[in-house]
C-alpha positions in Angstrom: -32.4 -2.3 22.8 -30.4 -4.8 24.9 -28.7 -6.1 21.7 -27.8 -2.6 20.6 -26.2 -1.8 24.0 -24.1 -5.0 24.0 -23.1 -4.3 20.4 -22.1 -0.8 21.3 -19.9 -2.1 24.2 -18.4 -4.6 21.9 -17.6 -1.8 19.5 -15.8 0.1 22.3 -13.7 -3.0 23.1 -12.7 -3.3 19.5 -12.0 0.4 19.3 -9.6 0.1 22.3 -7.7 -2.6 20.5 -7.7 -0.6 17.2 -6.5 2.5 19.0 -3.5 0.8 20.6 -2.2 -0.1 17.1 -3.2 3.1 15.4 -1.6 5.3 18.2 1.8 3.7 17.5 1.5 4.3 13.7 0.3 7.9 14.3 3.3 8.6 16.6 5.8 7.1 14.1 4.4 9.1 11.2 4.0 12.3 13.2 7.7 12.4 14.1 9.6 10.4 11.5 7.2 10.9 8.5 7.5 7.3 7.7 4.5 5.5 6.2 5.2 2.4 8.1 3.6 -0.5 6.2 5.4 -2.9 8.5 3.3 -1.8 11.5 0.9 -4.7 11.0 3.9 -7.1 11.0 4.9 -5.9 14.5 1.3 -6.3 15.6 1.5 -9.9 14.3 4.9 -10.6 15.9 3.6 -9.4 19.2 0.6 -11.8 19.0 2.8 -14.7 18.2 5.4 -14.1 20.9 2.6 -13.4 23.4 1.0 -16.7 22.4 4.2 -18.6 23.0 4.7 -17.1 26.4 1.1 -17.1 27.7 0.7 -20.9 27.1 3.6 -21.4 29.6 2.5 -18.8 32.2 -1.3 -19.4 32.6 -1.8 -17.3 35.7 -3.4 -13.9 36.2 0.0 -12.3 36.7 1.7 -14.6 34.2 -0.6 -13.5 31.4 0.3 -9.8 31.8 4.0 -10.5 32.4 4.1 -12.6 29.2 2.3 -9.9 27.3 4.7 -7.2 28.5 7.7 -9.3 27.9 6.6 -10.2 24.3 5.9 -6.6 23.6 9.3 -5.4 24.9 11.0 -8.0 22.7 9.2 -6.8 19.6 10.0 -3.1 20.6 13.7 -3.9 20.8 13.5 -5.7 17.4 11.8 -2.5 16.1 14.6 -0.3 17.4 17.2 -2.5 15.8 15.4 -2.4 12.4 15.1 1.4 12.8 18.9 1.7 13.4 20.0 -0.7 10.7 17.5 0.1 8.0 15.1 3.0 8.4 17.8 5.4 9.8 19.3 5.3 6.3 16.0 6.3 4.7 14.9 9.3 6.7 16.0 11.7 3.9 14.8 9.4 1.2 11.4 9.9 -0.6 8.4 8.6 1.3 7.6 6.0 -1.2 11.0 4.3 -0.9 10.3 4.1 2.9 7.0 2.5 2.1 8.7 0.0 -0.2 11.3 -0.9 2.4 8.7 -1.4 5.2 6.6 -3.5 2.8 9.6 -5.7 2.2 9.8 -6.2 6.0 6.2 -7.2 6.0 6.8 -9.9 3.4 9.7 -11.2 5.4 7.7 -11.2 8.6 4.9 -13.2 7.0 7.1 -16.1 6.0 9.3 -15.8 9.1 6.3 -16.6 11.4 5.3 -19.5 9.1 8.8 -20.8 9.4 8.9 -20.5 13.2 5.3 -21.2 14.3 4.0 -23.1 11.3 1.1 -22.2 8.8 -1.8 -23.2 11.0 -3.8 -20.7 13.0 -3.0 -20.8 16.8 -5.7 -20.4 19.5 -4.3 -18.9 22.6 -5.5 -19.4 26.2 -8.1 -17.2 27.8 -6.7 -14.5 30.1 -6.5 -16.1 33.5 -9.0 -14.6 35.9 -10.8 -12.8 33.0 -12.4 -15.7 31.2 -15.9 -15.3 32.5 -18.8 -13.2 31.3 -20.9 -10.4 32.8 -24.6 -9.8 32.2 -25.6 -6.5 30.6 -29.3 -6.0 30.4 -29.8 -9.8 30.4 -27.2 -10.5 27.7 -23.7 -12.0 28.5 -20.6 -10.0 27.6 -17.0 -11.2 28.1 -15.2 -9.7 31.2 -12.1 -9.3 29.0 -14.0 -6.8 26.8 -14.6 -4.6 29.8 -10.9 -4.7 30.5 -10.2 -3.5 26.9 -12.7 -0.7 27.2 -10.9 0.6 30.3 -7.5 0.0 28.8 -8.0 2.2 25.7 -8.6 5.5 27.6 -5.9 4.6 30.1 -3.3 4.2 27.4 -4.5 7.5 25.8 -4.0 9.2 29.2 -0.6 7.8 29.8 0.5 8.9 26.3 -0.9 12.4 26.9 1.1 12.6 30.2 4.2 11.4 28.4 3.9 13.9 25.6 2.8 16.9 27.8 4.6 16.4 31.1 8.0 15.2 30.1 11.0 16.8 28.3 11.1 13.8 25.9 7.4 14.3 25.1 8.1 18.0 24.5 10.8 17.1 22.0 8.5 14.7 20.3 5.8 17.3 19.9 8.3 19.8 18.7 9.7 17.3 16.1 6.1 16.7 14.9 5.6 20.4 14.3 9.1 21.3 12.9 11.9 18.8 12.7 14.3 21.3 11.1 13.9 23.7 14.0 14.5 20.9 16.6 17.7 20.0 14.8 18.8 23.6 14.7 18.4 23.8 18.5 21.0 21.0 18.8 18.7 18.1 19.7 20.0 14.7 18.6 17.1 13.6 16.4 18.7 10.2 15.7 18.0 8.7 19.1 14.7 10.7 19.4 13.5 8.9 16.2 14.7 5.6 17.5 12.8 6.0 20.8 9.6 7.1 19.0 9.8 4.2 16.6 10.4 1.7 19.5 7.4 3.2 21.4 5.2 2.9 18.3 6.2 -0.7 17.8 5.6 -1.4 21.5 2.0 -0.2 21.2 1.5 -2.2 18.0 2.8 -5.4 19.6 0.8 -4.8 22.8 -2.3 -4.4 20.7 -1.5 -7.7 18.9 -0.8 -9.6 22.2 -4.1 -8.4 23.6 -6.0 -10.2 20.8 -4.9 -13.7 21.9 -7.9 -14.3 24.2 -10.3 -13.0 21.5 -9.0 -14.2 18.1 -6.8 -16.9 16.6 -3.2 -15.9 15.7 -2.4 -16.3 12.0 0.3 -15.3 9.6 -2.2 -13.0 7.6 -3.3 -10.9 10.6 -0.8 -8.2 9.7 -2.6 -7.3 6.4 -6.0 -7.6 8.0 -5.2 -5.0 10.6 -3.0 -2.6 8.6 -5.8 -1.3 6.3 -8.1 -0.5 9.3 -5.2 1.2 11.1 -4.4 3.4 8.1 -8.1 4.3 7.9 -8.2 5.2 11.6 -5.0 7.3 11.4 -6.1 9.1 8.3 -9.6 9.9 9.6 -8.3 11.1 12.9 -5.5 13.1 11.4 -1.9 12.0 10.8 0.1 12.5 14.0 -2.9 13.2 16.2 -3.3 10.7 19.1 -6.7 12.2 20.2 -7.8 12.1 16.6 -6.8 8.4 16.4 -8.8 7.6 19.5 -11.9 9.3 18.2 -11.5 7.7 14.8 -11.0 4.3 16.3 -14.4 4.6 18.1 -16.0 5.7 14.9 -14.6 2.9 12.8 -15.2 0.2 15.4 -18.8 1.3 16.0 -19.4 1.4 12.2 -18.1 -2.1 12.0 -20.2 -3.3 14.9 -23.5 -1.8 13.8 -22.8 -2.2 10.1 -22.8 -6.0 10.5 -26.0 -5.8 12.5 -28.0 -3.3 10.6 -26.5 -3.1 7.1 -24.7 -6.4 6.5 -24.8 -6.0 2.8 -22.6 -2.9 2.8 -20.8 -3.3 6.1 -17.3 -3.4 4.5 -18.0 -0.2 2.5 -19.1 2.0 5.3 -15.6 2.5 6.8 -14.0 3.5 3.6 -17.0 5.8 2.7 -16.4 7.6 5.9 -12.7 7.9 5.2 -13.3 9.3 1.7 -15.9 11.7 3.1 -13.6 13.0 5.8 -10.7 13.5 3.4 -13.0 15.4 1.0 -14.4 17.7 3.6 -11.3 17.9 5.9 -8.2 16.9 3.9 -6.1 16.7 7.1 -8.4 14.5 9.1 -10.7 15.3 12.0 -7.9 16.7 14.3 -4.9 16.7 11.9 -2.8 19.6 10.7 -1.3 20.4 7.3 2.0 18.5 6.7 5.3 20.1 5.7 6.2 19.9 2.1 6.8 16.2 1.4 9.9 14.8 -0.2 8.8 13.7 -3.6 10.8 11.4 -5.8 11.1 14.0 -8.4 13.8 15.5 -6.3 15.9 12.4 -7.0 15.7 12.8 -10.8 19.0 14.1 -12.1 19.0 16.0 -15.4 16.2 16.6 -17.9 14.2 13.8 -19.5 15.0 13.3 -23.1 13.4 11.1 -25.8 15.2 8.0 -26.9 18.1 8.6 -29.4 19.0 6.5 -32.3 20.8 3.9 -30.2 18.0 3.7 -27.7 15.4 3.2 -30.5 17.5 0.5 -32.1 17.8 -1.3 -28.8 14.1 -1.0 -28.1 13.3 -2.4 -31.6 15.7 -5.3 -31.1 14.0 -6.1 -27.8 10.6 -6.0 -29.4 11.6 -8.3 -32.2 13.1 -10.8 -29.7 9.8 -10.6 -27.7 7.8 -11.3 -30.8 9.9 -14.4 -31.6 9.4 -16.0 -28.1 6.6 -18.3 -29.3 9.3 -20.1 -31.3 11.1 -21.2 -28.1 8.5 -21.2 -25.4 5.7 -23.7 -24.8 2.2 -23.0 -23.7 3.0 -22.5 -20.0 6.0 -20.2 -20.9 3.8 -18.1 -23.1 1.2 -17.8 -20.3 3.9 -16.5 -18.0 5.2 -14.2 -20.6 1.7 -12.8 -21.2 1.3 -12.2 -17.5 4.6 -10.3 -17.4 3.5 -8.1 -20.3 0.2 -7.4 -18.5 2.2 -6.3 -15.5 4.2 -4.0 -17.8 1.0 -2.3 -18.9 -0.2 -1.9 -15.3 3.2 -0.5 -14.2 3.5 1.8 -17.1 0.1 3.3 -16.3 1.1 3.9 -12.7 4.5 5.2 -13.8 2.8 7.9 -15.9 0.7 9.0 -13.0 3.5 9.1 -10.5 6.6 10.1 -12.5 5.0 12.5 -15.0 2.0 13.8 -13.1 3.6 13.6 -9.6 0.6 11.9 -8.1 1.4 9.0 -5.8 -1.5 6.6 -5.8 -2.0 3.8 -3.2 -5.2 2.6 -4.9 -4.2 2.0 -8.5 -5.6 -1.6 -8.2 -9.1 0.0 -8.7 -8.3 0.7 -12.4 -7.0 -2.9 -13.0 -9.9 -4.5 -11.1 -12.6 -2.5 -12.7 -11.3 -3.2 -16.1 -11.2 -7.0 -15.3 -14.7 -6.9 -13.8 -16.1 -4.7 -16.6 -14.8 -7.3 -19.2 -16.1 -10.3 -17.2 -19.5 -8.8 -16.7 -19.8 -7.9 -20.3 -19.1 -11.4 -21.4 -21.0 -13.3 -18.7 -24.0 -11.1 -18.0 -24.5 -9.4 -21.4 -23.1 -12.0 -23.8 -20.8 -9.5 -25.5 -17.6 -10.5 -27.4 -14.1 -10.2 -26.2 -13.5 -7.3 -28.7 -16.4 -5.3 -27.1 -15.2 -6.2 -23.6 -11.7 -4.9 -24.4 -13.3 -1.4 -24.9 -15.9 -1.6 -22.1 -13.4 -2.6 -19.4 -11.0 0.4 -19.8 -14.0 2.7 -20.2 -15.4 1.5 -16.9 -12.1 2.2 -15.2 -11.9 5.6 -16.8 -15.5 6.5 -15.8 -14.8 5.6 -12.2 -11.5 7.6 -12.3 -13.3 10.6 -13.7 -15.6 10.6 -10.7 -13.1 9.7 -8.0 -10.4 11.8 -9.5 -12.5 14.9 -9.3 -12.2 14.6 -5.5 -8.6 13.1 -5.4 -6.8 15.8 -7.3 -8.0 18.4 -4.9 -5.6 16.9 -2.3 -1.9 16.4 -2.5 1.0 14.4 -0.9 0.0 11.5 1.5 -3.6 12.7 1.6 -4.1 12.2 -2.1 -2.5 8.7 -1.8 -4.9 7.8 1.1 -8.0 9.0 -0.7 -7.1 6.9 -3.7 -6.7 4.0 -1.3 -10.1 4.7 0.2 -11.8 4.7 -3.3 -10.0 1.5 -4.2 -11.1 -0.2 -1.0 -14.7 0.9 -1.6 -14.6 -0.8 -5.0 -13.1 -3.9 -3.4 -15.8 -4.0 -0.7 -18.5 -3.8 -3.3 -17.0 -6.6 -5.4 -16.6 -8.7 -2.3 -20.2 -8.2 -0.9 -22.3 -7.7 -4.0 -22.5 -11.5 -4.5 -25.5 -11.4 -6.9 -23.5 -9.5 -9.5 -19.8 -10.1 -8.8 -20.0 -13.5 -7.3 -18.3 -12.3 -4.1 -15.2 -14.2 -3.1 -16.2 -16.9 -5.6 -15.5 -14.5 -8.4 -16.6 -14.7 -12.0 -15.3 -17.7 -13.9 -15.5 -18.8 -17.5 -14.2 -15.5 -19.0 -12.5 -16.8 -22.2 -11.1 -15.0 -25.2 -12.6 -15.2 -28.7 -11.7 -18.2 -30.9 -9.0 -16.4 -32.9 -7.2 -15.4 -29.6 -7.8 -18.6 -27.6 -4.4 -20.1 -28.4 -1.4 -19.4 -26.2 0.6 -17.9 -29.1 -2.2 -15.7 -30.5 -3.1 -14.4 -27.0 0.6 -13.7 -26.4 0.9 -11.7 -29.6 -2.3 -9.8 -28.7 -0.9 -8.9 -25.3 2.4 -7.9 -26.8 0.7 -5.6 -29.3 -1.3 -3.9 -26.5 1.8 -3.6 -24.3 3.8 -2.0 -27.2 1.0 0.4 -27.9 0.7 1.4 -24.2 4.4 2.0 -23.8 4.6 4.1 -27.0 1.5 6.1 -25.9 2.9 6.9 -22.4 6.3 7.9 -24.0 4.4 10.1 -26.5 2.3 11.7 -23.7 5.4 12.3 -21.6 7.1 14.4 -24.2 4.0 16.1 -25.5 2.8 19.6 -24.4 0.4 17.8 -22.0 3.3 15.9 -20.4 5.4 19.1 -20.1 2.4 20.7 -18.3 2.2 17.8 -15.9 5.9 17.9 -15.1 5.7 21.7 -14.6 2.9 21.2 -12.1 4.9 18.4 -10.4 8.1 20.4 -10.1 6.8 23.9 -9.5 3.0 24.4 -9.0 3.3 28.1 -8.3 5.3 28.9 -11.5 3.0 26.6 -13.5 0.0 28.5 -12.2 1.7 31.8 -13.0 2.0 30.9 -16.7 -1.7 29.8 -16.9 -1.5 26.0 -16.3 -4.6 25.0 -14.3 -3.5 22.2 -11.9 -6.7 20.3 -11.2 -8.0 19.8 -14.8 -4.6 18.7 -16.1 -4.0 16.3 -13.3 -7.5 15.0 -13.5 -7.0 14.2 -17.2 -3.8 12.3 -16.3 -5.7 10.4 -13.6 -8.3 9.3 -16.0 -5.8 8.3 -18.7 -3.8 6.3 -16.2 -6.9 4.4 -15.1 -7.9 3.7 -18.7 -4.6 2.0 -19.3 -4.7 0.1 -16.1 -8.2 -1.1 -17.1 -6.8 -2.5 -20.3 -4.3 -4.5 -18.2 -7.3 -5.7 -16.2 -9.2 -6.9 -19.3 -6.2 -8.8 -20.6 -5.6 -10.3 -17.2 -9.2 -11.5 -16.9 -9.1 -13.2 -20.3 -5.7 -14.7 -19.6 -6.9 -16.3 -16.3 -10.4 -17.0 -17.5 -11.7 -15.5 -14.2 -11.6 -12.5 -11.9 -11.8 -12.3 -8.1 -11.9 -9.5 -5.6 -8.2 -9.9 -4.8 -7.5 -8.1 -8.1 -8.8 -5.0 -6.4 -7.0 -5.5 -3.2 -4.3 -3.3 -1.6 -1.7 -6.0 -2.4 -2.2 -5.4 -6.1 -1.7 -1.6 -5.6 1.5 -2.3 -3.7 2.8 -4.6 -6.4 2.4 -1.8 -8.8 4.3 0.6 -6.6 7.1 -2.0 -6.2 7.4 -2.4 -10.0 7.6 1.3 -10.6 10.2 2.0 -7.8 12.2 -1.2 -8.6 12.6 -0.2 -12.3 13.4 3.4 -11.5 11.2 6.4 -10.7 11.5 9.3 -13.2 12.4 7.0 -16.1 9.8 6.3 -18.8 11.3 2.8 -19.4 11.7 2.1 -15.6 8.2 0.5 -15.4 9.1 -1.9 -18.2 12.2 -3.2 -16.5 10.7 -3.1 -13.0 7.6 -5.1 -14.0 9.6 -7.7 -15.9 12.1 -8.3 -13.0 9.5 -8.2 -10.2 6.9 -10.4 -11.9 9.4 -13.0 -13.1 11.1 -13.1 -9.7 7.7 -13.5 -7.9 6.6 -16.3 -10.2 9.9 -18.1 -10.0 10.1 -17.8 -6.2 6.6 -19.1 -5.7 7.2 -22.0 -8.0 10.6 -23.1 -6.6 10.9 -22.1 -3.0 8.9 -22.8 0.2 9.2 -19.2 1.6 9.1 -16.9 -1.4 8.0 -13.8 0.6 11.0 -14.0 2.9 13.4 -14.0 -0.1 11.4 -11.4 -2.1 11.1 -9.1 0.9 14.8 -9.4 1.6 15.6 -8.5 -2.0 13.3 -5.5 -1.9 15.0 -4.2 1.2 18.4 -4.8 -0.3 17.5 -3.0 -3.6 16.1 0.0 -1.6 19.4 0.4 0.3 21.8 -0.4 -2.6 19.9 0.9 -5.7 17.5 3.6 -4.5 17.2 5.0 -8.0 16.0 1.6 -9.4 17.4 -0.6 -12.1 17.1 1.9 -15.0 17.9 4.9 -12.9 21.1 3.3 -11.6 22.2 2.3 -15.1 21.6 5.8 -16.3 23.5 7.3 -13.5 26.4 4.9 -14.1 26.5 5.7 -17.8 26.4 9.4 -17.0 29.3 9.0 -14.6 31.3 7.1 -17.3 30.6 9.8 -19.9 31.7 12.5 -17.4 34.8 10.6 -16.6 35.6 10.1 -20.3 35.1 13.8 -21.0 37.3 14.8 -18.1 40.0 12.4 -19.4 39.8 13.9 -22.9 40.1 17.4 -21.5 43.0 16.4 -19.4 44.9 15.0 -22.5 44.2 18.2 -24.4 
């Protein structure tokens, strides 16, 4: 019993830390509707700056002054970023905002390595709070009791700010109806800036408070952002009270899961998140969101199949790709195969997002399950590569059939978050089920059959699969099934009026997309000869989103261009620069600002503009 009490109190301390970060994200999303993936980066910057200041001011007062100063600096930085970058994206689709903030995250990771170095940093104990108290005969850090008191105190201060001040009234009004607030003459520009700065302040404050408890590292942003998203979604997007309640639930699950059910401790949190979204799609205390800005609104003109010129160009590109083994060596063909696998993965996600209008944050589940399905078929059951190439995609499709039944009942950001929850459940199982998956050691020795073991043969196999997937997605896009999906995407009520049932049609698209992603996973496993849990991680899903948005949303060929450019740029930067994330993140932010329609979308718009100008010139001469 004494151990359970101490574990419960430790969970409360962790909940306070988690709530501080989650409250900032909830505020930002509630008012600005930005899915701020960079929130973890501000948490990390707050920890690093607080570390630098606290090692100089090691007194009881100095610790808190250093913490507040570091937090204020990060808040000012957040306000500057909001003014220079995010202010330009408030009317942009939500996924472009996610892409821009992910670019900031990449930049922040390499920036802290450049300034503070790659090693983990251990900060000083909080002066005057470094001892321990005895609880039922067991010691517990004094600092944890401070955190337990700090969580409700911050919640109370935020409640007073939101309910007893005019600024708080405007924030709550903007959360409910931004258009009405604008119609009343309120300057939303500076309101959004203030809210974003406050949210960043809370994230940085939460990061600084971790110095006496944990080491400061350049990967702590990604370690916290997933948990924070879970807390905000369980509590309800935009609800501070919901975030506080969810933080306690998540922290206590983590505390007792490690103690009682260590084998599935990582799965519990995401199971609860999935359960909450299925039973209460808006979270425990959340409310329905206004109609989201989907990227389909940015698509100009109707989609059309390739004409004669387009088909000839595609055939020429395919012939050039088939002849690459004549000029590339073994390493070059390995890179080319990896790029083609990325094309398959991006094409499967493009079909789900552009055609079906379903924005998935957990598409890595399809890729990873395909890879693990193939690896287990070969290693545990002794099957051939040919059999594994069928089993892997079928495993992904089977999981998608089950998970998709729940997912397609939701829409907008809640659909995206439920896909993330299911993907993280699969990742947790792969990470903790060591007897089957090997845990973080992965499964190694997954090699192709003899006929495909050479670099050239495997490249041609991958090229053939890639060509088939691209042709299939194009065919489905312009088939009656594709037209039904686009009707549901653009006008659900009209589609329902003519007899198109939303859930079965979108469910079928979800399964098809997962099957194709599973094929990419199988090819990836045999190319690398191994598979690890990172294949299922959130980073893989974000990579897919970047490839789709970089190539151009709403264009069938956008995924091809986006995957080629992004994958080749990533491989080149990692091989030739010391800070590839800093450069890649900067390029992503630049592309979002300058080319929001993506590579193919921008080219199509430019060509359409030239055609219109040419037609106007001809009419003028006549």
